[in-house]
N, C-alpha and C positions, 0 to 999 in steps of 0.2 A: 222660630225656625221656618224657613221658607219651604213650602210643600209644592211638588210638581205633579201635574196631572199625568196620567198614563201617556197621553199624546205628546206632551212636552218632554217627558222622560225618554220616550222612544226617539224623538227628534234629536235630543242631546246625545243619545247613544250613537246614532248614525253619524253625527258630527264628529264625535270623538273617534269613531272608527276611521273616518276619512282623514283625520289629522296625521301628519307625519310622526312616526315613532322614533325616538332617540335610539341610535345604534352605536356600536363601536366604530372606530375610525375605519374608513373604507380600506379594503384589501386589494392588492393587485396580484393577479395569478399568473404563474409562469408554467408552461408546459414543456417538459423535456423533449418532446417530439419536435418542437419548434426551435431547438437550440442551433441547428445548422451545422453541427459537428458531432463527433463521437462523444457521448455524454454518459452512457451506461457502462459502468465499470463491472468487470466480471462477465461480460457478454462477448463471445467470440463471433467470428464471421461478419465483422463490420463491413458494410457496403454491399452485402448480399441481400436479396429480396427476402422479406419476412412476411408472414401472414399477419403478425401483430408486432408492434414496435418492441415489445419486451420479451419476445420468445427467445429461448436459448438456442434453438436450432434454426437454420435458414429454411425457407419454404421448400427447397429442393429435397429436404430430408423426408418430407411427408410422402408416404408410399414407398420409401426406400427402407427406412427403419421400421421395426414392428409398430403396430398401432399403439400398444401400451407405452413404448418408449417415446413415440411422438407426443402422446397426450401428456406425459410427464415433462417433456421439453417445453411445454407451454408455461409451466410454473417458473417463477422468477427467482428460484433459489440461487444465492450467491451474488445476485446483482445489487448494485448500489449506484447512487447518483451523488456527485460532489458539486456543491455550490458555495458561493460566497455571498454574505449579506451582512449588513450592519443592523438589521431589524432586531427589535426586542421581543417580537412575537413571530413565530413561524407556524403555519398551518399546512398540513398535508391532507389532501382529499383525493379519493380514488374509488374506482369500482372494480370488483372482482367477479368471477364467473362461478365459483364454487362455494360450498358451505364454509362458514367462517372458522369452524373448529372441528376437531376429530375427538373420538372418545379418549385417546391417550395423549392428545396434544392440544394445548389451549389455543384460543383464537389469536392471542398475541403472537404465537409462533407460526401458526398456519397462515394467517391473513394480515398480521400486524406489520408495522415498520419500526425501525430503530434509528435514532439520531445521535451522532457522535460529533465531537469537535476536539480541538486541541487549544491549550493556552499558548501564549507567545513563545514559551520555552519548550514546546513539544509534549507537554503532559496531556494524556488522553482524558477527555471529559465526556461522560455519559449524560444525556439529557432525558429526563423523564417527562412524558407527555400525557395529557388527558385524551382519552380515546372514546370513540363511539363506533360500534359495529352495526351499521344500518345498511340500507341499500347503497348509500354512499358512505364509505368508511372514512373517518377523519381522525387525525392526531393533531393536537394543539400543544405547542411548547411556548410557555410564557410564565413569568418573565425570565429572560435569558440574561443573567448577570454572572459572567465568568470572571474569576480572579485574573488579573493581568490581561483582561480582554482588550484587544485593539479595537479600533472603530469598526472595521470589517473583519469577519471571521469565516474560515472555511468549515464546512459541515459535510459529513458523509451520511447519507440516508440509505439504510439497508432495506431492501424490498422483501415481500413475503416469501416464505420458504415453500409453502405448499398450496399456493393459489396463483392464479394468473391475473395480471393487472390489465384491465381493458383500457383504462386511461388514468392519468394522474396529473395533478396540478399542485404546485407549491405556492402558498400565498404569504405575502408580507404586507405590512402596512404601506399604504400609498405614500410614495416619497422616499421609501427606504431603498438603499442600494441593493441590487440583486444581479447575480450573473451565474450561469452554469459554468463549470470548469471542465475543460477537455481532458479526456483520459490520456495520461502520458504514454507515448508510443513505445513502450518497453515490452519485452516478451513476458507473457504471464505464466504462472504455474497452473497447469491443467490437472484437476483432480477428478478422476473417473471412479465411480463407485456406486454404492447401494443407497438405501434410505438413510443410513447413518451419514453418508457423505452429503446427501441432499439436505439433511438437517433435522431428521427425526431423532428425538423429540425435544428439541431446544425450546425453551420457554419464550424466546423472542428471536428474531432473525440474526442479530449480531452475535448470538451465542452458538450458532452453528460452527463446527470446528474450522471449516474453510474460511469463514469470516473472521474468527479469532486469529487465525493464521495470517490473514491479509493485514489485519491491524498490527500484529507483532512484527511481521517482516517488512511491511510497507509495499509489498509486491502485489500486483493484481493477481487474484486467484479466480480462475474460471471453474465454477462448480458444474461438473457433469455427473452428478448423482441422480440415479433413476431408481426409485423405490421398488424393490423386488424384481428388478429387471436389468441388473448389471451382469449380463452373461457374456460379455466380450465378443459380441457378434462382429463379423467382418465389416458390416455396414456402419456400425458405430465407431469401430476402431479407425476406419478410413476417414470418417468425419473428424475425429480427434487429430489425425495426422495432418489435416489441413491447417491446423492451428500451429503457428510458429512459436512453440512453447519454450520457456526457460527450463522447465522440468515437467515430465509426465509422471503422474501418480496413478498406479493401478491398484485399487482397493476394492476388489469385487468378491473376495472370498466369502463373505456372509451370504451371498446369493448362489455362487457356483459350488459351494460346498455340498449342496444337496443333490449334485449329479449322482445318478445311480452307479456309474462306474467310476471309481476313484481315478483311474488313468485319464479319464476325460478332463479332469481338473488340470492335470499336468499338461496335456496336449492343448487345452484351451489357452493356458498361460503362455506356452511356447509360441503358439500361433499369433497371439496378440502382440507379444514383444517383437517377434520377427517382422510382423507387418508394420508396426510403428517404426522399427529401425530401418526398414527398407525405404521409408519415406523421409525419415529424419535421422540420418546417420550419426549426427553429432549431439543430439539432444539427450541429456541424462534421463533415465527411466528408473523410477523408484517403485518396487513391488512391495506391497504391504501384506503382512500376515493377517489371518483371521484373528481379531482381538480376543475372541473367546466368548462363550456364554457364561454368565455368572452362575447359572444354575446347573452347569454341566456336571459337577460332582454328584448331584442327585438325579441326573437325567442321562442314562446310558446312551440314548440315541443322539442327544446333543453332543455328548462327549465323543462319540464315534465320528460324527460329521466334522467336528472341530479338528480331531486328530488326522482324519483323512486330508482335510484341507491343508493343514500344516505340513504333512509329509509330502503330498503331491506338489505343492507349490515350491517347496524347498528343492525337490527333485528337478523341477523345471529350471529353477535358478541355477542349480549346479550344472545342468546340461549346457545352459547358455554360457556360463563362465568357462567351461571346458572347451567350448567352441571358440573361445577368444573374444566374446562379446565385451566391448568396452562401454564405459559410462552406464553400467547397470548396478543398481543398489538395492538393498533389502532392508525393510523395516520389520523386525521380528516380533513375535508374540511377547517375548520378554521385554523388549524395548518399549512396546506400547504400554504394558504394565497396567492393564485394567483391573479394577477392584470390584468386588462383588456388589457394591452399593452404587454403581455408576449408571444403572439403567432405570427406566420408568416401569417397564413390565418384563424385564428379563432379556430383552433384545435391543431396544432402542435407547439411545443415550439421553440421560438427563444433562443439565448444564455441567454438572460435575464430570460426567463422562466426556462431554465435548471438550472441556478444558484439558482433561487427561490426554485425549487424542491430539489436541493442538500442541501440548507440551512435547509429545513424542515426535511429531512431525517437524516442529520448529527446530529441535535439536538436530535431527537428521538432515534437514534441508540446509541448515547453516553449514554443515560439514560439506555437503555436495556443492553448494554455491560459494564456498569460502567466504562466509560472512560471520566470522567469529565475533562474539560479544564478551567483553571483559567485565571485571568486577568493579571498576571505577567509572565515574560519570563520563570521562573523556573517551571511553572505549565502548560506549553504548550509543548506537546511532539514533538520532532524533531529528525531527523537523523543527522549524521555527517560523514565526511570522511576526512581522513588525509593520504597523500601519504608518505610512501608506506603501511601504516597500513590499512588493508582491514576490516573496521568496519562491513560492512554488512555480509561479509563471516564469521566473528567471531560470529555474531548474528545467522546466519544460522547453524553453527556448534553446538552452545549451544542448540538451539531448537531441532535439530535432535538427538543429542547424549544423551540428558537428558530425552527424551520421555519414559514414563513408568517406570522410575527409582525411588528409594527411597534413600534419602541422610540423613546422620547424621547432616551435616552442609552444608549450602549454603552461599557463600560469594558474595555479590553484591557490585560492586564498579567500580573504574577506573583502570588506569595502575598500581597503587600501589598494588591492589589486583591481577591483571592479571600477573604481573611479579613475584608474589609469587610462582606460580606453573609452569608457562611456559611463554615463549615469543618467538616471531619470530625473535627478534633482538638478534643475537648471541653475540653482544658486551655487552649486558646488563647482569650483574651478578645478579642472582635472588635467591630466597629462596627455590628452589626445594627440597634440602635435608631436610629442615625444614618442608615443606609441606608433605613430605612422612612419617613423624612421626605421623601424625594425625591418630587416630583410626576411623574405619568405613568409609563409602563412603562419599567423599566430592566433592562438585561441585564449581568450581571457575567461576563466571560469570563476573569477571572484564573485562572491555573493555577500551583500551587505549584512552585517551583524553576525556573520558566521563564527561559530566556535569550532573546536576540533571535532566534536561529536556531530555537528551539522554537516561538515565536509564528509565525515564517515558515511552518513546517510546518503549523501549525494553520490558517493563512489559506489555504494551498494546498490544504487538504483539507476545505474546505466550511464552515468556521466562520462566515463572513460572507456566504455565497452566497445563503442562502435566507430572508433577512429584509430589511426596510428600516429605516432609522434616521435620525433628525434630526441627532444628533451622535454622533461617535465620539471617545473620549479614549484615547490611547495613552500608557501609563506603563510603560516597560520599560528594562532595562539594568543594574540593580543586581547581578544575578547574573553578569554578564559582567565585573565589575570584577576578579575574581581571575585571569582567564585571557586577557583581551583588552587590547589597547592602547586608548588614547583614540580613536585614528583608526578602529580596527576597530569600536568601539562606535558612533561617529557615522555611519560609512558604512553599517553594518548597519541602523541606524534609518532612514536616508535611503532605503535599499532597501525596507525594510518599509513606509514611508509610500507609496511609489509603487505597491506592489501593493494596499494598502488602498484608495487613491483609485481605482485601476482597477476594483475590484470594487464599490465603493459610491460612485459619483459623486454620488448625491443627498445624501450626508451631509456635514455640516460637520465636518471633521477637526481635532482639536487635539492637538498634541504636548505632553505634560507633561514637565517636567524630572525627572531622577532625584532621588528623595528623598534627603536627607542621611542618613548612617548613621554610627555611632560610628567615630571614627579615620580617616574617609575624606572628611571634610567639604570640605577644600581641593580635592582631586582632582575631586570631584563638581561643585563650583562651576565649575571650569574646563571640564568636559565640558558642563555646561548652557549656558555661553556659546557653545560651538560648536553645540549643538543649537538654540539660538535662531536662529542663522544658517541652519542646515539647514532649519528649518521655513519660514523666509522664502523660501528657494530652492525648496522643494517646494510653496509656495503654500498652506500650512496655518497654522492658528493656533498660538501657543506660550504656555504659562503655566508658572510655577514655584511651585506651591503649597508645596513643601517649605521655603520661606523661613520659614514660620510655626513650623517646628520648631527654629530656630536661636536661640541666645543667645551673642552675642559670638563668632560663628563656629563654635560647637560645638552639638551637638544638646542640646535640653532633655530630659534623661532621664525626666522626669515624664510625657512624652507617648508613651513607648515601652514595649513589653513587654520588649524584648531589645536595644535599640540599633538595631534595623532595622524591626520591625513596630510600627506605631502602636497604641496602646490606644484605648479609646473616646473619650477626650478628644482624642487626636490626630486621629482621623477627624472629630470634630466641627469641628475647625479647618480641615481641607482640603475639607470638603463643599461650601462655597460656590463653590469653583473648578470643581466638576463640575455645577453647577446652572444 
């Protein structure tokens, strides 16, 4: 065996130290601050100056709101970032300014992040990461192998609930596709409240009830929770009024219930609602009861505070109703339905409590927004994604480009409609020349691969809210044939018609029969007979343009690209039915 002198050994050690060390594949890092567009979901006041990129309040609020409220506004509660990547490994690294944990709340909730995605059919997928809480906090997610995973996938990254983010970067392996996704410009739900609203004491960010609600409803939720400091001051209410909200939630009772004079609770609620209503006459306002203290049966003081809050807030609500206030709603103590085992220490919510809160709010908000959900799959709104078709980008484009417009006709449907006027697939021959013959302004809302439930999601998320139309044509259902019964298809379309009519009462709505396709002609004929009856019941028109594609009960292949999508000649034949 060869022996080395101390001198040679030292030299060898130096040489080994200088040699390159094998490492993992290089990562490329992306900073949300450099996206160039609005990328932080759940953050209001976009475009206004901020002291830090992730602050919940704009810089102008400093010195206007109380110092305690300003300090809490630096926390990133309720904020999230959406991005798309095909990477098999995702790393998030960032720095914060405060302690990582609190006595009653773990570091994963105070300082951690959460990562979620969806499979191609809209099923929510939670991703568990390995984390390190050091000077620079890091979360690493690998390997990412999602069932039915497309090449590229959309992710939502939830930010810390009780810490402020100084900077953040998202890393993927060099060469992987990566892009930040812009926030869809739709009105958010604005939730104002206490520490419970801010997220105490969720085990991780995604379990705050506002974030649960955002995932369930698919609407952006702006978290304006301020621990121990939700007193409904004019300065804060006025800032909330600057946000063009879909709904305002006022959930401040756990803080203002401690007012010495019970009447002050009533007067504070009255003032806040009146102040919001003066600025936003049409926006629904939801007042939430004190959810109760689990230990109140054994604590007379807690019981008294709780009862005072319930009595005085209900009195305020009744006064407003008697004054003729419209668009005002109430979430009661009984509707919230808190159990004695829902808190961490008798006040702040565990994950169980957060889910209970979210359950109550979801039910109430679906009533307010008219977003009912049924018991069958075609009545449950879901997203979808297919690679390389960017479904969410298509949704974003329709919402933004149609805002404030008036259309002679609007076509809602799947790829059959989409390919009529345009397509990102250069190999797909479509009916663009036929489309251009239509008189008046026309809007094509077709989305590739859409099922009934995907259209329902799009309708619930602003696609027909911001324009007016003379006529709306609904052609949907062919992509449900492989997974749904005839009854599920018919009932889902009936449900869809009701929500379309609710949102666009000025428009003449026509339900179009499902187009015939290769080897499914007989079944589609049967479904269309049922749909004709459905249209009559719903009080809308019905037509069956697909009849022009049939010869002796089978499709005329010369009119199709693939037995499903019409070619230009096919579109030429059905165009009169949409004119």
